[in-house]
C-alpha positions in Angstrom: 22.5 -13.9 -2.1 19.6 -12.8 -0.8 17.3 -15.7 0.2 13.4 -15.5 -0.8 12.8 -16.7 2.5 14.1 -13.9 4.2 10.9 -12.4 2.5 8.8 -15.0 3.2 8.0 -14.0 6.5 7.5 -10.2 6.3 5.1 -10.7 3.1 2.9 -13.0 4.8 2.6 -11.3 7.4 2.0 -7.4 5.6 -0.5 -9.8 3.6 -2.6 -11.0 6.8 -2.6 -8.2 8.3 -4.1 -6.4 4.4 -6.9 -9.5 4.7 -7.9 -8.8 7.9 -9.2 -5.6 7.0 -11.3 -7.0 5.6 -11.4 -3.1 2.8 -14.1 -5.5 0.8 -15.8 -2.7 -2.2 -19.2 -4.4 -2.9 -19.5 -1.2 -5.4 -21.7 1.1 -2.7 -20.1 4.7 -2.1 -20.3 3.9 1.5 -18.7 0.7 1.1 -15.0 -0.3 2.0 -13.2 0.9 4.7 -9.6 1.6 2.2 -8.7 4.0 5.1 -7.8 0.5 7.1 -5.6 -0.1 4.8 -4.0 2.6 3.5 -3.3 3.8 7.1 -0.8 0.3 7.2 0.2 0.8 3.9 1.8 4.4 5.4 3.8 2.6 8.5 5.1 -0.3 6.6 6.2 2.2 3.9 7.9 5.2 6.6 11.3 5.9 6.5 11.6 3.6 3.1 12.4 6.8 1.6 9.3 5.7 -0.4 7.3 9.4 -2.0 3.9 8.7 0.5 0.8 10.8 -0.8 -2.6 9.7 0.5 -6.5 10.7 -0.6 -9.8 11.0 0.5 -12.2 11.3 -2.1 -15.4 10.5 1.5 -14.9 9.4 4.4 -13.3 5.5 5.1 -12.2 6.0 1.7 -9.0 6.6 1.4 -6.5 5.6 -1.3 -3.2 5.8 -1.3 0.1 6.1 -3.9 3.9 5.1 -3.7 6.4 6.6 -5.3 9.7 5.1 -5.9 12.0 7.3 -8.2 14.0 6.4 -11.0 17.8 6.5 -11.7 18.1 6.7 -15.4 16.1 9.5 -17.4 16.1 7.2 -20.8 14.0 4.5 -19.0 10.0 4.5 -21.0 7.5 5.7 -18.4 4.7 3.0 -17.0 
């Protein structure tokens, strides 16, 4: 059985790094700086088998999509 504490450290470290990146969208087109968090999440997920795509609608405003392939063709779509 997996202990929940095994995930607490890595989860906490990732959340702390995301918060430190200060990616705050104040509603203006140039706010956000989401690229910092997008890059962090891409590096965190690389090598895990997750399909990762990034999009850059504006400089510094990257979005990341991570897909995990399903194995049950009868499962409902999200």
